[in-house]
Residue frames as qw, qx, qy, qz and C-alpha x, y, z in Angstrom:
[[0.925, -0.250, 0.060, -0.279, 17.48, -125.12, 149.20],
 [0.837, 0.310, -0.363, 0.268, 20.88, -126.55, 148.24],
 [0.472, 0.083, -0.481, 0.734, 22.53, -124.55, 151.01],
 [0.322, -0.795, -0.502, -0.111, 20.19, -123.35, 153.79],
 [0.503, -0.551, -0.143, 0.650, 22.97, -121.19, 155.27],
 [0.211, -0.086, 0.325, 0.918, 23.00, -118.94, 152.19],
 [0.235, 0.743, 0.593, -0.202, 20.19, -116.50, 151.41],
 [0.301, 0.247, 0.324, 0.862, 19.92, -113.97, 148.58],
 [0.014, 0.751, 0.451, -0.482, 18.37, -110.58, 149.36],
 [0.344, 0.332, 0.423, 0.769, 17.59, -108.37, 146.37],
 [0.052, -0.637, -0.355, 0.682, 16.67, -104.70, 146.68],
 [0.299, 0.587, 0.483, 0.577, 14.79, -102.51, 144.22],
 [0.223, -0.372, -0.245, 0.867, 15.26, -98.79, 144.83],
 [0.317, 0.795, 0.368, -0.363, 12.97, -95.90, 143.84],
 [0.605, 0.548, 0.283, 0.504, 13.51, -94.54, 140.33],
 [0.388, -0.472, -0.120, 0.783, 15.83, -91.56, 140.83],
 [0.316, 0.915, 0.214, -0.134, 14.90, -88.14, 139.44],
 [0.693, 0.586, -0.049, 0.417, 17.45, -86.51, 137.11],
 [0.043, -0.877, 0.276, -0.391, 18.88, -84.19, 139.78],
 [0.764, -0.537, 0.353, -0.066, 20.14, -87.08, 141.94],
 [0.279, 0.644, -0.705, -0.100, 23.45, -88.88, 141.44],
 [0.936, -0.122, 0.298, -0.143, 23.31, -92.69, 141.06],
 [0.151, 0.646, -0.722, -0.196, 26.40, -94.71, 140.17],
 [0.232, 0.126, -0.958, -0.112, 25.87, -98.19, 138.78],
 [0.517, -0.438, -0.625, -0.389, 22.26, -98.08, 139.93],
 [0.595, -0.529, -0.497, 0.345, 23.15, -97.11, 143.52],
 [0.113, -0.986, -0.015, -0.120, 23.53, -93.82, 145.44],
 [0.370, 0.670, -0.496, 0.410, 27.03, -92.50, 146.16],
 [0.139, -0.485, 0.697, -0.509, 28.75, -94.37, 148.99],
 [0.868, -0.146, -0.009, -0.475, 26.26, -97.28, 149.02],
 [0.850, 0.194, -0.471, 0.131, 28.87, -100.02, 148.50],
 [0.256, 0.376, -0.595, 0.662, 31.04, -98.65, 151.32],
 [0.520, -0.317, 0.293, -0.737, 27.99, -98.41, 153.60],
 [0.935, -0.031, -0.217, -0.279, 27.04, -102.04, 152.91],
 [0.701, 0.267, -0.555, 0.361, 30.56, -103.25, 153.65],
 [0.001, -0.378, 0.526, -0.762, 30.66, -101.30, 156.90],
 [0.663, -0.233, 0.180, -0.688, 27.22, -102.49, 158.04],
 [0.966, -0.002, 0.076, -0.248, 27.50, -106.17, 157.09],
 [0.239, 0.687, -0.686, 0.017, 31.20, -106.89, 157.12],
 [0.217, -0.346, 0.894, -0.183, 32.09, -110.59, 157.28],
 [0.411, 0.206, 0.875, -0.154, 28.85, -112.29, 156.30],
 [0.529, 0.721, 0.311, -0.320, 27.54, -110.47, 153.21],
 [0.440, -0.099, 0.574, 0.683, 28.76, -110.69, 149.62],
 [0.386, 0.633, 0.050, -0.669, 27.64, -108.18, 146.99],
 [0.663, 0.240, 0.658, 0.266, 26.72, -109.98, 143.76],
 [0.171, 0.685, -0.226, -0.671, 27.72, -108.25, 140.53],
 [0.236, -0.297, -0.161, -0.911, 25.59, -107.95, 138.50],
 [0.410, 0.022, 0.631, -0.658, 22.48, -108.02, 140.73],
 [0.346, 0.347, 0.870, 0.044, 19.47, -110.13, 139.81],
 [0.071, 0.343, 0.527, 0.775, 17.42, -108.83, 136.88],
 [0.292, -0.720, -0.458, -0.431, 15.06, -106.03, 137.86],
 [0.607, -0.740, -0.201, 0.211, 16.95, -105.11, 141.04],
 [0.155, 0.922, -0.277, 0.224, 19.56, -102.50, 141.94],
 [0.072, -0.596, 0.736, -0.314, 21.35, -104.68, 144.47],
 [0.919, -0.150, -0.318, -0.180, 21.63, -108.36, 145.40],
 [0.198, -0.649, 0.656, -0.331, 23.31, -109.50, 148.62],
 [0.794, -0.007, -0.606, -0.037, 24.33, -113.06, 149.45],
 [0.479, -0.659, 0.366, -0.449, 24.05, -113.68, 153.20],
 [0.587, 0.157, -0.776, 0.171, 26.08, -116.38, 154.90],
 [0.632, -0.624, -0.057, -0.455, 24.02, -117.14, 158.01],
 [0.900, -0.184, -0.289, 0.269, 26.65, -119.53, 159.36],
 [0.501, 0.243, -0.237, 0.796, 28.88, -116.51, 160.00],
 [0.343, -0.751, -0.125, -0.550, 26.39, -114.66, 162.19],
 [0.024, 0.451, -0.678, 0.580, 27.63, -114.14, 165.78],
 [0.397, -0.238, -0.883, 0.082, 26.47, -116.69, 168.40],
 [0.003, -0.233, -0.516, 0.824, 25.27, -114.01, 170.83],
 [0.151, 0.589, 0.785, 0.121, 21.48, -113.91, 170.36],
 [0.007, -0.857, -0.265, 0.442, 21.05, -110.20, 171.14],
 [0.131, -0.567, 0.452, 0.677, 23.84, -109.20, 168.76],
 [0.224, 0.146, 0.864, 0.426, 22.51, -111.60, 166.11],
 [0.147, 0.744, 0.641, -0.117, 19.04, -110.04, 166.41],
 [0.039, -0.810, 0.031, 0.585, 20.51, -106.53, 165.97],
 [0.165, -0.322, 0.681, 0.636, 22.30, -107.63, 162.79],
 [0.199, 0.393, 0.866, 0.238, 19.17, -109.26, 161.38],
 [0.095, 0.844, 0.401, -0.344, 17.23, -106.05, 162.00],
 [0.082, -0.677, 0.338, 0.649, 19.98, -104.17, 160.15],
 [0.217, 0.008, 0.843, 0.492, 19.68, -106.63, 157.25],
 [0.164, 0.662, 0.732, -0.007, 15.94, -105.99, 157.16],
 [0.013, 0.905, 0.137, -0.403, 16.76, -102.26, 156.98],
 [0.615, -0.061, 0.437, 0.654, 19.11, -102.64, 154.00],
 [0.290, 0.746, 0.431, 0.416, 17.06, -100.21, 151.89],
 [0.223, -0.973, -0.048, -0.022, 17.69, -97.41, 154.39],
 [0.668, -0.473, 0.321, 0.476, 21.37, -98.38, 154.68],
 [0.550, 0.263, 0.494, 0.620, 21.71, -97.98, 150.91],
 [0.123, 0.820, 0.359, 0.428, 19.58, -94.87, 150.38],
 [0.405, -0.912, -0.049, 0.049, 20.97, -93.24, 153.52],
 [0.818, -0.058, 0.062, 0.568, 24.62, -93.69, 152.48],
 [0.356, 0.501, 0.070, 0.786, 25.18, -90.20, 151.00],
 [0.399, -0.803, -0.116, -0.427, 23.21, -88.61, 153.84],
 [0.839, -0.499, -0.051, 0.212, 25.34, -90.47, 156.40],
 [0.701, 0.156, 0.035, 0.695, 28.56, -89.34, 154.71],
 [0.080, 0.672, 0.080, 0.731, 27.53, -85.67, 154.75],
 [0.588, -0.752, -0.071, -0.289, 26.41, -85.79, 158.39],
 [0.870, -0.244, -0.088, 0.420, 29.71, -87.44, 159.36],
 [0.469, 0.343, -0.009, 0.814, 31.61, -84.45, 157.99],
 [0.294, -0.766, -0.120, -0.559, 29.26, -82.19, 159.97],
 [0.812, -0.552, -0.159, 0.105, 30.43, -83.98, 163.11],
 [0.702, -0.152, 0.030, 0.695, 33.96, -82.83, 162.34],
 [0.043, 0.871, 0.160, -0.462, 32.66, -79.36, 161.35],
 [0.188, -0.367, 0.586, 0.697, 33.97, -79.60, 157.82],
 [0.714, 0.545, 0.172, -0.405, 32.51, -79.69, 154.32],
 [0.734, 0.004, 0.549, 0.400, 33.94, -82.09, 151.75],
 [0.044, -0.498, 0.329, 0.801, 35.50, -80.21, 148.83],
 [0.035, -0.028, -0.817, -0.575, 33.68, -82.33, 146.25],
 [0.076, 0.548, 0.795, -0.249, 30.20, -81.69, 147.71],
 [0.073, 0.519, 0.417, 0.743, 27.82, -79.43, 145.78],
 [0.144, -0.159, 0.312, -0.926, 26.11, -76.50, 147.48],
 [0.721, 0.022, 0.178, -0.669, 22.77, -78.24, 146.94],
 [0.015, 0.201, -0.975, -0.096, 22.68, -82.03, 147.15],
 [0.740, -0.006, -0.123, -0.661, 19.63, -83.99, 145.94],
 [0.117, -0.189, 0.965, -0.141, 18.93, -87.40, 147.47],
 [0.541, -0.150, -0.603, -0.566, 16.27, -89.81, 146.27],
 [0.225, -0.093, 0.796, -0.554, 13.74, -91.12, 148.81],
 [0.622, 0.396, 0.562, -0.374, 10.61, -91.87, 146.74],
 [0.608, 0.332, 0.586, 0.422, 10.09, -92.80, 143.07],
 [0.342, 0.573, 0.293, 0.684, 11.23, -89.80, 140.98],
 [0.298, -0.911, -0.122, -0.257, 11.25, -87.59, 144.11],
 [0.572, 0.259, -0.423, 0.653, 14.14, -85.98, 145.97],
 [0.396, -0.897, -0.163, 0.108, 14.80, -84.22, 149.21],
 [0.480, 0.727, -0.170, 0.460, 17.65, -81.74, 149.45],
 [0.698, -0.532, -0.147, 0.456, 20.69, -81.09, 151.63],
 [0.255, 0.889, -0.139, 0.354, 22.58, -77.83, 151.93],
 [0.830, -0.279, -0.245, 0.417, 25.87, -78.78, 153.68],
 [0.070, 0.878, -0.235, 0.412, 27.80, -76.17, 155.66],
 [0.411, 0.324, -0.709, 0.473, 30.60, -76.51, 158.21],
 [0.147, -0.136, 0.615, -0.762, 28.38, -75.66, 161.22],
 [0.594, 0.243, 0.527, -0.557, 25.06, -77.11, 160.06],
 [0.053, 0.070, 0.846, 0.525, 23.29, -79.15, 157.38],
 [0.487, 0.247, 0.208, -0.812, 19.93, -77.86, 156.20],
 [0.156, 0.136, 0.953, 0.220, 17.55, -80.57, 154.99],
 [0.436, 0.247, 0.028, -0.865, 14.49, -79.64, 152.90],
 [0.273, 0.208, 0.937, 0.068, 11.65, -82.04, 152.11],
 [0.412, 0.035, -0.303, -0.859, 9.15, -81.17, 149.35],
 [0.348, 0.107, 0.854, -0.372, 6.03, -82.92, 150.64],
 [0.433, 0.128, -0.508, -0.734, 3.76, -84.47, 148.00],
 [0.403, 0.138, 0.850, -0.311, 0.60, -86.55, 148.32],
 [0.023, -0.147, -0.771, -0.619, -1.73, -87.90, 145.63],
 [0.187, -0.613, -0.765, -0.067, -5.05, -87.92, 147.47],
 [0.045, -0.656, -0.089, -0.748, -6.75, -84.55, 148.08],
 [0.689, -0.684, -0.145, -0.191, -7.72, -85.54, 151.62],
 [0.841, -0.193, -0.103, 0.495, -4.14, -86.61, 152.34],
 [0.375, 0.466, 0.005, 0.801, -2.91, -83.21, 151.16],
 [0.353, -0.733, -0.070, -0.578, -5.18, -81.38, 153.60],
 [0.845, -0.528, -0.089, 0.017, -4.33, -83.71, 156.50],
 [0.790, 0.052, -0.080, 0.605, -0.60, -83.60, 155.78],
 [0.174, 0.611, -0.016, 0.772, -0.57, -79.79, 155.62],
 [0.553, -0.714, -0.026, -0.428, -2.35, -79.58, 158.96],
 [0.918, -0.329, -0.088, 0.201, -0.16, -82.25, 160.56],
 [0.671, 0.265, -0.090, 0.687, 3.08, -80.62, 159.39],
 [0.061, -0.700, 0.055, -0.709, 2.09, -77.22, 160.77],
 [0.745, -0.619, 0.015, -0.249, 1.28, -78.82, 164.13],
 [0.918, -0.033, -0.105, 0.381, 4.54, -80.81, 163.96],
 [0.414, 0.493, -0.135, 0.753, 6.54, -77.59, 163.55],
 [0.375, -0.711, 0.062, -0.591, 4.68, -75.90, 166.42],
 [0.904, -0.419, -0.091, -0.012, 5.35, -78.89, 168.68],
 [0.775, 0.201, -0.180, 0.572, 9.08, -78.51, 168.03],
 [0.102, 0.620, -0.146, 0.764, 8.93, -75.07, 169.69],
 [0.701, -0.651, -0.190, -0.219, 7.75, -76.34, 173.07],
 [0.254, -0.826, 0.459, -0.205, 10.06, -75.95, 176.07],
 [0.825, -0.303, 0.476, -0.027, 10.76, -79.67, 176.43],
 [0.847, 0.352, 0.290, 0.272, 12.25, -79.95, 172.94],
 [0.044, -0.939, 0.206, 0.271, 14.93, -77.27, 173.11],
 [0.373, -0.495, 0.699, 0.357, 17.59, -79.68, 171.84],
 [0.685, 0.421, 0.591, 0.065, 15.52, -80.94, 168.90],
 [0.388, 0.086, 0.434, 0.809, 16.55, -79.80, 165.42],
 [0.227, 0.417, 0.076, -0.877, 15.08, -76.52, 164.21],
 [0.276, 0.339, 0.862, 0.258, 12.04, -77.29, 162.06],
 [0.232, 0.401, 0.014, -0.886, 10.10, -74.98, 159.71],
 [0.433, 0.442, 0.771, 0.150, 7.19, -75.39, 157.30],
 [0.121, 0.466, -0.149, -0.864, 6.42, -73.22, 154.28],
 [0.702, 0.506, 0.444, -0.234, 3.83, -73.44, 151.50],
 [0.568, 0.806, -0.163, -0.025, 6.46, -72.19, 149.01],
 [0.865, 0.164, -0.223, 0.418, 10.06, -73.32, 148.32],
 [0.481, -0.805, 0.013, 0.346, 12.54, -71.89, 150.86],
 [0.230, 0.907, -0.316, -0.158, 15.44, -69.77, 149.64],
 [0.488, -0.479, 0.715, 0.146, 17.82, -72.69, 150.22],
 [0.698, 0.273, 0.651, 0.117, 16.33, -74.41, 147.15],
 [0.333, 0.847, -0.142, -0.389, 17.33, -71.63, 144.78],
 [0.139, 0.577, -0.745, -0.303, 18.86, -73.34, 141.78],
 [0.457, 0.042, 0.882, -0.107, 16.93, -76.59, 142.16],
 [0.014, -0.154, -0.762, -0.629, 15.11, -77.88, 139.04],
 [0.427, -0.114, -0.008, -0.897, 11.62, -76.43, 138.67],
 [0.733, -0.140, -0.552, -0.373, 9.99, -79.88, 138.53],
 [0.534, -0.082, -0.722, 0.432, 11.54, -80.71, 141.91],
 [0.010, 0.024, -0.376, 0.926, 9.85, -77.71, 143.53],
 [0.560, -0.283, -0.370, -0.685, 6.25, -78.81, 143.07],
 [0.213, -0.066, -0.874, 0.432, 4.95, -79.77, 146.50],
 [0.373, -0.523, -0.465, -0.610, 1.21, -79.78, 147.20],
 [0.662, -0.649, -0.369, 0.063, 1.72, -80.13, 150.98],
 [0.166, -0.963, 0.194, -0.083, 4.46, -77.51, 151.31],
 [0.628, 0.477, -0.490, 0.372, 8.11, -77.76, 152.30],
 [0.743, -0.667, -0.038, 0.045, 9.62, -78.91, 155.58],
 [0.413, 0.691, -0.439, 0.399, 13.04, -77.55, 156.54],
 [0.835, -0.540, -0.063, 0.091, 15.05, -79.29, 159.28],
 [0.240, 0.824, -0.435, 0.272, 18.38, -77.90, 160.45],
 [0.938, -0.231, -0.184, 0.182, 20.90, -80.42, 161.78],
 [0.065, -0.890, 0.405, -0.197, 23.76, -79.19, 164.01],
 [0.395, 0.430, -0.789, 0.191, 26.87, -81.12, 165.12],
 [0.344, -0.231, 0.709, -0.571, 25.24, -82.02, 168.46],
 [0.822, 0.167, 0.156, -0.522, 22.60, -84.01, 166.56],
 [0.856, 0.385, -0.341, -0.050, 25.19, -86.35, 165.00],
 [0.115, -0.651, 0.692, -0.290, 27.49, -86.98, 167.97],
 [0.244, -0.223, 0.927, -0.177, 28.40, -90.64, 168.60],
 [0.218, 0.270, 0.937, 0.024, 25.31, -92.87, 168.46],
 [0.319, 0.638, 0.322, -0.622, 23.05, -89.96, 167.51],
 [0.104, 0.410, -0.589, -0.689, 24.36, -90.14, 163.92],
 [0.043, -0.121, -0.949, -0.287, 22.54, -93.37, 163.00],
 [0.094, 0.584, 0.713, -0.375, 19.33, -92.22, 164.71],
 [0.164, 0.654, -0.021, -0.738, 19.43, -88.93, 162.80],
 [0.098, 0.242, -0.762, -0.592, 20.12, -90.68, 159.48],
 [0.011, 0.319, 0.947, 0.042, 17.22, -93.06, 160.09],
 [0.117, 0.650, 0.512, -0.549, 14.82, -90.26, 161.12],
 [0.192, 0.590, -0.248, -0.744, 15.60, -88.17, 158.05],
 [0.054, 0.139, -0.878, -0.454, 15.59, -91.15, 155.66],
 [0.092, -0.399, -0.910, -0.058, 12.13, -92.20, 156.83],
 [0.081, 0.242, 0.299, -0.919, 10.61, -88.74, 157.42],
 [0.454, 0.047, -0.384, -0.803, 8.08, -88.90, 154.57],
 [0.512, -0.178, -0.832, -0.115, 7.00, -92.38, 155.68],
 [0.187, -0.247, -0.661, 0.684, 6.61, -91.03, 159.25],
 [0.277, 0.194, 0.055, -0.939, 4.33, -88.25, 158.02],
 [0.511, -0.002, -0.637, -0.577, 2.37, -90.63, 155.77],
 [0.353, -0.192, -0.886, 0.230, 1.79, -92.98, 158.71],
 [0.008, 0.345, 0.526, -0.777, 0.19, -90.21, 160.77],
 [0.357, 0.186, -0.255, -0.879, -1.77, -88.86, 157.80],
 [0.491, -0.083, -0.789, -0.358, -3.26, -92.29, 157.07],
 [0.240, -0.263, -0.813, 0.461, -4.02, -92.76, 160.77],
 [0.168, 0.325, 0.274, -0.889, -5.93, -89.48, 160.86],
 [0.427, 0.112, -0.518, -0.732, -7.70, -90.36, 157.60],
 [0.396, -0.184, -0.898, -0.053, -8.90, -93.65, 159.06],
 [0.070, -0.343, -0.637, 0.687, -10.18, -91.81, 162.14],
 [0.292, 0.255, -0.083, -0.918, -12.07, -89.39, 159.89],
 [0.454, -0.012, -0.739, -0.498, -13.66, -92.28, 158.00],
 [0.286, -0.273, -0.874, 0.282, -14.76, -93.87, 161.27],
 [0.097, 0.329, 0.369, -0.864, -16.36, -90.61, 162.35],
 [0.411, 0.152, -0.389, -0.810, -18.29, -90.44, 159.06],
 [0.426, -0.131, -0.877, -0.180, -19.51, -94.01, 159.61]]
């Protein structure tokens, strides 16, 4: 209230499983991603507020006057969680665009996306393979998710989606996850494998691909819950 132009935004991230790499409570590259996304009007407070991984101080007086541009920045601020969690994913996909693999990147990279849950990247010079172990708590959700994911994979094979990333579903861990911790391979709704090629990260496609992969489990959950609600209505 003392200064209405300044707002604090604090972010709490999912608890990372042991196979993921967090530095100072944040994924690799998060600080650089924040500076690139919000340069000029955001200050990172160190340490963050108690109970949070990150606290940003926004200076609203420094937002651009153009309303459309201002709106785009505010949307990006609202998406700060994906900016932070997607930082290591964005860095790996950027190197794919140049058809290289960073020398310090492991063969199998684990990235957190839900509390104590990871998805995995296998970076190569010509492609990046992304594997999602799909887990749901409710027994009905498990059945609906398994059915939805199989239909999702089949839809990717239609003629109109020739340029979409290759997508596969398996009830068991794919070979790409050899070497992953056993506890990370429990998935009651199977495993989704998505293969990203350089054409999927060209120019503006990079941010769209990062967003789609970062929010994939939420996308599936949205459709599963929608189908569950329809089923409940039918029972009524």
